[in-house]
C-alpha positions as CSV (number, residue, x, y, z in Angstrom):
1,M,0.0,0.0,0.0
2,S,2.8,2.4,1.0
3,S,4.7,1.4,-2.2
4,S,1.7,2.2,-4.4
5,K,1.3,5.6,-2.8
6,A,5.0,6.3,-3.3
7,V,4.7,5.5,-7.0
8,T,1.6,7.7,-7.2
9,K,3.5,10.7,-5.6
10,L,6.5,10.1,-7.9
11,Q,4.3,10.1,-10.9
12,A,2.5,13.2,-9.8
13,S,5.9,15.0,-9.3
14,I,7.1,13.9,-12.8
15,I,3.8,15.1,-14.3
16,A,4.1,18.4,-12.5
17,I,7.6,18.9,-13.8
18,I,6.6,18.0,-17.3
19,L,3.7,20.5,-17.1
20,V,6.0,23.3,-15.9
21,V,8.6,22.5,-18.7
22,V,5.8,22.5,-21.3
23,A,4.4,25.8,-20.0
24,I,7.8,27.5,-20.1
25,A,8.4,26.1,-23.6
26,G,5.0,27.4,-24.6
27,V,5.7,30.8,-23.3
28,Y,9.1,30.9,-25.1
29,L,7.6,29.7,-28.4
30,Y,4.9,32.3,-28.1
31,Q,7.4,35.0,-27.6
32,Q,9.4,33.8,-30.6
33,T,6.4,33.6,-32.9
34,V,4.4,36.7,-31.8
35,T,5.9,39.9,-33.2
36,P,6.1,42.6,-30.4
37,P,4.4,45.8,-31.2
38,P,6.6,48.3,-32.9
39,P,8.0,51.2,-30.9
40,T,5.8,54.3,-31.1
41,G,7.9,57.0,-29.4
42,P,9.9,59.6,-31.4
43,I,13.1,58.7,-33.2
44,K,15.6,61.1,-31.7
45,I,18.3,62.9,-33.7
46,G,20.9,64.9,-31.9
47,L,22.8,67.9,-33.3
48,V,25.9,69.3,-31.6
49,A,26.7,72.7,-33.2
50,I,28.0,76.1,-32.6
51,M,24.8,78.1,-32.3
52,A,26.5,81.5,-32.3
53,S,27.8,80.8,-35.9
54,P,26.0,80.9,-39.2
55,I,26.9,77.3,-39.8
56,G,25.2,76.0,-36.6
57,V,22.1,78.1,-37.2
58,S,21.8,76.9,-40.8
59,D,22.3,73.3,-39.9
60,K,19.7,73.4,-37.2
61,V,17.0,75.0,-39.4
62,A,17.8,72.7,-42.3
63,M,17.3,69.6,-40.2
64,E,14.1,71.1,-38.7
65,I,12.7,71.6,-42.1
66,A,13.4,68.0,-43.1
67,I,12.0,66.6,-39.9
68,E,8.8,68.7,-40.2
69,E,8.3,67.5,-43.8
70,I,8.8,63.8,-42.9
71,N,6.6,64.1,-39.8
72,K,3.8,65.5,-41.9
73,Q,4.1,62.4,-44.1
74,G,3.7,60.1,-41.1
75,G,7.3,60.0,-39.9
76,I,9.6,57.0,-40.4
77,L,7.7,53.6,-40.3
78,G,5.0,55.4,-38.3
79,R,7.4,57.0,-35.8
80,P,7.8,60.8,-35.6
81,L,11.3,62.5,-35.6
82,E,12.5,64.7,-32.8
83,L,15.6,67.0,-32.9
84,I,17.6,67.6,-29.8
85,V,20.2,70.4,-30.1
86,K,23.3,71.1,-27.9
87,D,25.7,74.0,-28.3
88,W,29.4,73.0,-28.0
89,K,30.7,76.6,-28.2
90,R,33.7,75.4,-30.2
91,E,35.1,73.7,-27.0
92,V,35.9,70.1,-27.9
93,P,35.5,68.6,-24.4
94,L,32.1,70.3,-24.1
95,G,31.1,68.9,-27.6
96,V,32.2,65.4,-26.7
97,A,30.2,65.5,-23.4
98,A,27.2,66.7,-25.4
99,Y,27.6,63.8,-27.8
100,K,27.8,61.2,-25.0
101,D,24.8,62.7,-23.4
102,L,22.8,62.5,-26.6
103,V,23.8,58.8,-27.1
104,M,23.7,57.5,-23.5
105,K,20.9,59.5,-21.9
106,E,18.7,60.8,-24.7
107,G,19.0,57.5,-26.7
108,C,19.5,59.2,-30.1
109,L,19.6,57.0,-33.1
110,V,21.7,59.5,-34.9
111,V,24.0,62.3,-33.6
112,V,25.2,65.0,-36.0
113,V,28.3,67.0,-35.3
114,E,30.1,69.7,-37.1
115,T,33.8,70.6,-37.9
116,S,36.7,68.3,-38.3
117,E,38.1,68.6,-34.8
118,L,34.8,67.7,-33.1
119,T,34.1,64.9,-35.6
120,S,37.5,63.4,-34.9
121,A,37.1,63.4,-31.1
122,C,33.5,62.0,-31.3
123,L,34.5,59.3,-33.7
124,E,37.0,57.9,-31.1
125,E,34.5,58.3,-28.3
126,G,31.8,56.7,-30.4
127,A,33.9,53.6,-31.1
128,K,34.0,53.0,-27.3
129,L,30.2,53.7,-26.9
130,Y,28.9,51.7,-29.9
131,P,29.1,48.1,-28.5
132,E,26.8,49.1,-25.6
133,Y,25.0,52.0,-27.2
134,P,24.6,51.3,-30.9
135,H,24.0,54.5,-32.8
136,I,25.0,56.4,-36.0
137,L,27.4,59.4,-36.1
138,M,27.2,61.9,-39.0
139,S,28.9,65.2,-39.7
140,T,27.7,68.2,-41.7
141,Y,30.8,70.4,-42.0
142,S,33.7,68.1,-41.9
143,A,35.9,68.2,-45.0
144,S,38.9,66.4,-43.6
145,V,37.9,62.9,-44.6
146,W,41.4,61.5,-45.0
147,E,41.7,61.2,-41.2
148,Y,38.5,59.5,-40.2
149,N,36.6,58.3,-43.2
150,I,39.6,56.2,-44.1
151,K,39.3,54.6,-40.7
152,V,35.9,53.3,-41.8
153,Y,37.5,51.8,-44.8
154,K,40.5,50.3,-42.9
155,E,38.8,49.4,-39.6
156,Y,35.3,48.8,-40.6
157,D,34.0,46.9,-37.6
158,K,35.2,49.6,-35.2
159,Y,34.1,52.7,-37.2
160,K,31.2,51.5,-39.3
161,F,28.8,53.7,-37.4
162,Y,30.2,56.9,-39.0
163,F,28.9,58.5,-42.2
164,N,29.9,61.8,-43.8
165,P,27.1,63.2,-45.9
166,Y,28.9,66.5,-46.4
167,G,29.4,66.6,-50.1
168,V,32.3,69.2,-50.1
169,T,34.9,66.9,-48.7
170,T,38.6,67.4,-49.2
171,S,38.6,65.2,-52.3
172,T,35.7,67.2,-53.7
173,Q,37.4,70.5,-52.9
174,Y,40.6,69.4,-54.8
175,W,38.4,68.2,-57.7
176,V,36.9,71.7,-57.8
177,Y,40.3,73.3,-57.6
178,E,41.5,71.2,-60.5
179,H,38.7,72.4,-62.7
180,M,37.6,75.8,-61.3
181,H,41.0,77.4,-61.0
182,P,41.9,77.2,-64.7
183,E,38.4,77.6,-66.0
184,L,37.2,80.5,-63.9
185,I,40.2,82.1,-62.3
186,G,42.5,81.6,-65.2
187,D,40.4,81.8,-68.4
188,V,37.4,83.9,-67.3
189,M,39.1,86.3,-64.8
190,G,42.5,86.3,-66.4
191,V,44.3,86.0,-63.1
192,K,48.0,84.9,-62.9
193,K,49.1,86.2,-59.4
194,V,47.3,85.0,-56.3
195,A,47.3,86.0,-52.6
196,L,46.3,82.9,-50.5
197,L,44.9,83.1,-47.0
198,I,44.0,79.9,-45.2
199,E,42.2,79.5,-41.8
200,D,44.4,77.8,-39.2
201,A,42.1,74.9,-38.3
202,M,42.1,71.2,-38.4
203,W,39.9,70.9,-41.5
204,T,42.4,73.0,-43.5
205,T,45.3,70.7,-42.7
206,P,45.5,69.3,-46.3
207,H,45.4,72.8,-47.7
208,R,48.1,74.1,-45.4
209,K,50.4,71.0,-45.0
210,G,49.3,68.6,-47.7
211,I,48.7,64.8,-47.2
212,P,51.5,62.7,-48.6
213,G,50.2,60.5,-51.4
214,L,46.8,62.1,-51.4
215,Y,46.8,65.9,-51.7
216,P,49.4,68.7,-52.2
217,T,49.1,71.9,-50.3
218,L,46.7,74.4,-51.9
219,K,49.7,76.6,-52.6
220,E,51.4,73.8,-54.4
221,A,48.2,73.0,-56.3
222,L,47.9,76.6,-57.5
223,E,51.6,76.7,-58.6
224,K,51.3,73.4,-60.4
225,Q,48.4,75.0,-62.4
226,G,50.6,77.9,-63.4
227,F,49.5,80.5,-60.9
228,D,52.1,82.6,-59.0
229,V,51.3,82.7,-55.3
230,V,52.8,86.1,-54.4
231,F,51.5,86.2,-50.9
232,Y,50.6,83.5,-48.4
233,S,49.4,83.6,-44.8
234,E,47.5,81.4,-42.3
235,I,45.0,83.3,-40.2
236,S,43.1,82.6,-37.0
237,A,39.3,82.1,-37.1
238,G,39.1,84.7,-34.4
239,E,41.0,87.4,-36.3
240,K,39.3,90.8,-36.5
241,M,42.0,93.1,-37.8
242,F,42.7,92.4,-41.5
243,L,44.1,95.8,-42.6
244,P,47.8,94.9,-42.1
245,I,47.2,91.8,-44.3
246,F,45.5,93.8,-47.0
247,E,48.4,96.3,-47.1
248,K,50.8,93.5,-47.7
249,I,48.6,91.9,-50.3
250,A,48.3,95.2,-52.2
251,A,52.1,95.6,-52.2
252,S,52.5,92.0,-53.5
253,G,51.0,92.6,-56.9
254,A,48.3,89.9,-56.4
255,E,45.3,89.9,-58.8
256,L,43.0,87.7,-56.6
257,I,42.6,87.1,-52.9
258,I,41.6,83.5,-52.1
259,L,40.3,83.1,-48.5
260,T,39.9,79.4,-47.6
261,S,37.9,79.6,-44.3
262,A,34.8,78.5,-42.5
263,Y,34.8,80.5,-39.3
264,V,36.7,83.7,-40.2
265,D,34.5,86.7,-39.8
266,T,33.8,87.3,-43.5
267,V,31.6,90.3,-42.8
268,T,34.4,92.2,-41.1
269,F,36.8,90.9,-43.7
270,A,34.7,92.3,-46.6
271,K,34.2,95.7,-44.9
272,Q,37.8,96.2,-44.2
273,W,38.8,95.1,-47.7
274,A,36.5,97.7,-49.3
275,E,38.4,100.4,-47.4
276,S,41.9,99.0,-47.8
277,P,44.7,99.4,-50.4
278,A,43.6,96.0,-51.7
279,K,40.1,97.0,-52.6
280,D,40.7,96.7,-56.3
281,I,41.8,93.0,-55.9
282,P,38.7,90.7,-56.0
283,I,38.1,88.1,-53.3
284,L,37.1,84.4,-53.6
285,F,35.5,83.4,-50.3
286,G,35.1,79.9,-48.8
287,T,32.2,79.5,-46.5
288,G,30.3,81.3,-43.8
289,A,28.0,84.3,-43.9
290,C,29.7,85.0,-47.3
291,N,27.5,82.3,-48.8
292,W,24.2,84.1,-47.9
293,K,22.2,86.5,-50.0
294,A,22.0,88.6,-46.8
295,F,25.8,89.0,-46.9
296,W,25.1,92.1,-49.1
297,N,23.1,93.8,-46.4
298,L,25.4,92.5,-43.6
299,T,28.3,94.2,-45.3
300,G,26.4,97.3,-46.4
301,G,27.2,96.4,-50.0
302,A,30.9,96.3,-49.3
303,C,31.0,92.7,-50.8
304,L,30.3,94.1,-54.3
305,G,32.3,92.0,-56.8
306,T,33.4,89.3,-54.3
307,L,33.0,85.6,-55.2
308,T,32.0,82.8,-52.9
309,W,31.7,79.0,-52.9
310,E,28.2,77.6,-52.5
311,P,26.3,80.8,-53.1
312,E,22.7,81.0,-51.9
313,V,21.3,81.3,-55.4
314,D,18.3,79.9,-57.1
315,A,20.2,77.3,-59.1
316,P,18.0,74.3,-60.1
317,I,20.6,71.6,-59.5
318,T,18.0,68.9,-58.7
319,E,14.2,68.9,-58.4
320,K,14.6,69.5,-54.6
321,T,17.0,72.5,-54.7
322,L,14.6,75.4,-55.2
323,K,12.0,74.1,-52.8
324,F,14.6,73.7,-50.1
325,I,16.1,77.2,-50.7
326,Q,12.7,78.8,-50.4
327,A,12.0,76.9,-47.2
328,M,15.2,78.2,-45.7
329,R,14.4,81.8,-46.7
330,E,10.9,81.5,-45.2
331,K,12.7,80.7,-41.9
332,G,14.9,83.8,-42.4
333,V,18.1,81.8,-42.5
334,G,20.8,81.6,-45.2
335,L,22.7,78.6,-46.5
336,H,26.4,77.5,-46.3
337,T,28.4,74.6,-47.7
338,G,27.1,72.1,-45.1
339,T,23.5,73.1,-45.0
340,W,22.6,70.8,-47.8
341,A,24.0,67.8,-46.0
342,A,22.1,68.7,-42.8
343,Y,18.8,68.4,-44.8
344,D,19.8,65.4,-46.9
345,L,21.0,63.3,-44.0
346,V,17.6,63.2,-42.5
347,Y,16.1,61.8,-45.7
348,A,19.0,59.4,-46.0
349,L,18.1,58.1,-42.6
350,K,14.4,57.7,-43.7
351,A,15.4,55.8,-46.8
352,A,17.7,53.5,-44.8
353,C,15.2,52.7,-42.1
354,E,12.5,52.0,-44.7
355,K,14.9,49.8,-46.7
356,A,15.9,47.9,-43.5
357,G,12.3,47.7,-42.3
358,T,13.4,48.9,-38.8
359,T,14.1,52.0,-36.7
360,E,15.7,49.9,-33.9
361,D,18.2,47.6,-35.5
362,V,21.2,49.9,-36.0
363,E,23.3,47.2,-37.7
364,A,20.6,46.8,-40.3
365,I,20.2,50.5,-40.7
366,I,24.0,50.9,-41.3
367,K,23.9,48.2,-44.0
368,A,20.9,50.0,-45.6
369,L,22.8,53.4,-45.5
370,E,25.6,51.7,-47.4
371,E,23.1,50.7,-50.2
372,I,20.7,53.6,-50.6
373,E,20.8,56.1,-53.4
374,I,18.5,59.1,-53.2
375,V,18.2,62.5,-54.9
376,G,19.4,65.3,-52.6
377,V,19.3,69.1,-52.9
378,K,22.8,69.3,-54.4
379,G,23.1,66.0,-56.2
380,T,23.1,62.3,-55.5
381,V,23.2,61.0,-51.9
382,K,25.1,57.8,-52.0
383,F,27.9,56.6,-49.7
384,D,31.1,55.0,-50.9
385,D,33.3,52.5,-49.1
386,W,34.6,55.3,-46.9
387,H,31.0,56.2,-46.0
388,R,31.4,59.6,-47.7
389,I,29.7,61.2,-50.7
390,P,31.8,60.3,-53.8
391,T,33.7,63.1,-55.6
392,G,31.5,64.7,-58.2
393,A,28.2,63.5,-56.7
394,Y,27.5,67.0,-55.3
395,V,27.6,70.1,-57.5
396,T,29.7,72.9,-56.0
397,P,29.0,76.3,-57.7
398,I,30.9,79.6,-57.4
399,G,28.8,82.8,-57.2
400,Q,29.4,86.5,-57.4
401,F,27.8,89.5,-55.7
402,Q,26.8,92.1,-58.4
403,E,24.8,95.3,-58.5
404,D,22.2,95.9,-55.8
405,G,23.2,92.6,-54.1
406,K,22.3,90.3,-57.0
407,L,24.0,87.0,-56.4
408,I,24.6,85.0,-59.6
409,V,26.3,81.7,-60.5
410,V,29.6,82.2,-62.4
411,W,30.9,78.6,-62.4
412,P,30.5,75.9,-63.6
413,E,29.5,77.3,-67.0
414,W,26.7,74.7,-67.6
415,L,25.0,75.8,-64.3
416,R,25.5,79.5,-65.1
417,E,23.7,79.0,-68.4
418,K,20.9,77.1,-66.7
419,T,20.5,79.5,-63.8
420,N,21.3,83.0,-65.1
421,P,22.1,82.8,-68.8
422,E,22.1,86.6,-69.2
423,D,24.5,87.2,-66.3
424,H,28.2,86.4,-66.1
425,Y,31.3,87.3,-64.2
426,K,32.1,91.0,-64.1
427,T,35.3,92.8,-63.0
428,L,35.3,95.2,-60.0
429,E,35.8,98.1,-62.4
430,E,32.7,97.1,-64.4
431,L,30.6,96.7,-61.3
432,R,31.7,100.0,-59.7
433,K,31.0,101.9,-62.9
434,A,27.4,100.6,-63.1
């Protein structure tokens, strides 16, 4: 009798264990077969920018426009986008701290930074963060791709999270130099002697020092093209007194002043130039407020006759260009060389998430970013093996401020004919007589 009861208890225990195992297995199988509901909260995008600069303001507004447009269309896979902005005040430690906060605390899927020095610092910090906090790092105004985009190519697993949608990279700049210098400066303007000023910053390293095996210095590039660099100087981004430089340039016999800069105060530069002994020597600006149509009013018309990269002009480069320019103007903000990338990168993210079918799987989104190809506001957005925009994919025009602040395209010739066929480059003498 006792033996029979013992067997019954043993059987009951076995049955109980089996039922528990079956129940656990059932729960597990249910979890594996039932798709969890998709996340509904906002997709966060972080921006670390200098909000006291034209570049930071333009980037912020461009991203806001793209986010507003996408959210009106239903967001990305049903999720709205949210922009979180932090000001790094051009202090790299502050910028890195802001980047880490956006990744670790805010949970941003993408963080966008600007300038080469901040991008470089965040890239190394991001490599440490990525295994625990998968995310994507992008930059809007970071031309110095030789230093960190090549890391993506050589150490893919470590740096695959970084993409540079800024179309005017060092390789693109040198491609423009190769074509624009002889075609515009040489043939159209008839210049032989050049005064070259370069901002002393990390992003200008190839221009100032060259990169062995990749790029000569800008001075060497000009000389190789047959130009005589009669004056050369490196200037601080914080410089405010340019008159001594203009006096030296005037005495050098230069026929053109090339200013390669991003953060030099171009408004003050233009005003002092117009009152200096060098006032009859035209200027070719880089980027900053000099790209804006409002530059005319900011300088009180002192910029008459100056030329600039990436002018805020109604050039129909793609079907998106004019609509985007108009949207920026409605916000009361001008454009610079990186503004286009700030807008395009949001749409690149949208295309990648939709291609991958997820807003959560960062690895899948990275793979999709490597494969997408979309129309941007300045050309084709497609990343190469370095995770950068290939040379020639973005159109990089040169403009000139003419009478009454009219800003026109003067190069490339095909875009000038398409945008303002009746207008062309004019000398300072012609403009001042008008």
